[in-house]
C-alpha positions as CSV (number, residue, x, y, z in Angstrom):
1,X,153.7,228.9,-99.7
2,X,153.7,228.3,-103.4
3,X,157.4,227.5,-103.4
4,X,156.9,224.8,-100.6
5,X,154.1,223.2,-102.7
6,X,156.2,223.3,-105.8
7,X,159.2,221.8,-104.1
8,X,157.1,219.2,-102.2
9,X,155.7,217.8,-105.4
10,X,159.0,217.7,-107.3
11,X,159.8,214.2,-106.3
12,X,158.0,211.2,-104.7
13,X,159.5,211.9,-101.3
14,X,160.6,215.4,-100.2
15,X,162.1,216.2,-96.8
16,X,162.5,219.7,-95.5
17,X,165.3,219.5,-92.9
18,X,167.9,221.4,-90.9
19,X,171.4,220.1,-91.2
20,X,172.1,220.0,-87.4
21,X,168.7,218.6,-86.3
22,X,168.9,215.1,-84.8
23,X,165.3,214.3,-85.6
24,X,165.8,215.3,-89.2
25,X,168.9,213.0,-89.3
26,X,166.8,210.2,-87.9
27,X,164.0,210.6,-90.5
28,X,166.5,210.9,-93.4
29,X,168.3,207.8,-92.2
30,X,165.0,205.9,-92.0
31,X,164.1,206.7,-95.6
32,X,167.6,205.9,-96.8
33,X,167.5,202.5,-95.0
34,X,164.1,201.8,-96.7
35,X,165.8,202.4,-100.1
36,X,164.1,205.7,-100.8
37,X,166.1,208.4,-102.7
38,X,164.4,211.4,-101.1
39,X,164.9,215.0,-102.2
40,X,166.2,216.8,-99.1
41,X,166.0,220.6,-98.7
42,X,168.3,221.8,-95.9
43,X,166.5,225.0,-95.1
44,X,169.2,226.3,-92.8
45,X,171.5,226.3,-95.9
46,X,169.0,228.0,-98.2
47,X,169.2,231.7,-98.6
48,X,165.4,231.8,-98.4
49,X,165.3,229.3,-95.6
50,X,163.4,231.5,-93.2
51,X,160.7,232.1,-95.8
52,X,160.4,228.3,-96.3
53,X,160.2,227.7,-92.6
54,X,157.4,230.2,-92.2
55,X,155.5,228.6,-95.1
56,X,156.0,225.1,-93.5
57,X,154.6,226.4,-90.2
58,X,151.6,227.9,-92.0
59,X,151.1,224.5,-93.8
60,X,150.7,222.9,-90.4
61,X,154.2,221.6,-89.7
62,X,155.0,222.2,-86.0
63,X,157.9,222.1,-85.5
64,X,158.8,223.2,-89.0
65,X,161.3,220.4,-89.5
66,X,161.5,217.6,-90.4
67,X,158.6,218.0,-92.7
68,X,158.0,215.0,-94.9
69,X,156.0,215.0,-98.1
70,X,155.1,211.8,-99.9
71,X,153.5,212.1,-103.3
72,X,153.2,215.8,-102.8
73,X,151.1,215.4,-99.6
74,X,152.3,216.5,-96.2
75,X,152.7,213.4,-94.0
76,X,154.1,215.3,-91.0
77,X,157.1,215.4,-88.9
78,X,159.2,212.7,-87.1
79,X,156.4,211.5,-84.9
80,X,154.0,210.9,-87.7
81,X,156.6,209.3,-89.9
82,X,157.7,206.9,-87.1
83,X,154.2,206.1,-86.2
84,X,153.4,205.2,-89.8
85,X,156.6,203.2,-90.0
86,X,155.7,201.2,-86.9
87,X,152.1,200.5,-88.0
88,X,153.2,199.5,-91.5
89,X,151.4,202.2,-93.5
90,X,154.6,204.1,-94.4
91,X,155.7,201.5,-96.9
92,X,152.3,201.5,-98.5
93,X,152.5,205.2,-99.0
94,X,156.0,204.9,-100.5
95,X,154.9,202.2,-102.9
96,X,151.8,204.2,-104.0
97,X,154.0,207.2,-104.6
98,X,156.5,205.2,-106.6
99,X,159.3,205.8,-104.1
100,X,160.0,202.0,-103.5
101,X,159.1,199.0,-105.5
102,X,159.0,196.2,-102.9
């Protein structure tokens, strides 16, 4: 749990992902299209990935990926990110975290 918190606050936007997950790909593409240089942790390629996945589930991520943190705070998964994008609040969060400037 501590490792997830440490990793999640290491950059303005942190995404925990699995390399073959289509929803993870969609979320990563969205942030890239918005000009965000997110730190992506592919937990299926991490030797301690199962431990990270269990910690993400305990933190409230269900499913465990994608799990998006902005400014060190858990935003949620694909549904929450897309909902915020559609209602315009995602860009506000990104600006406040220093992930984008416009």
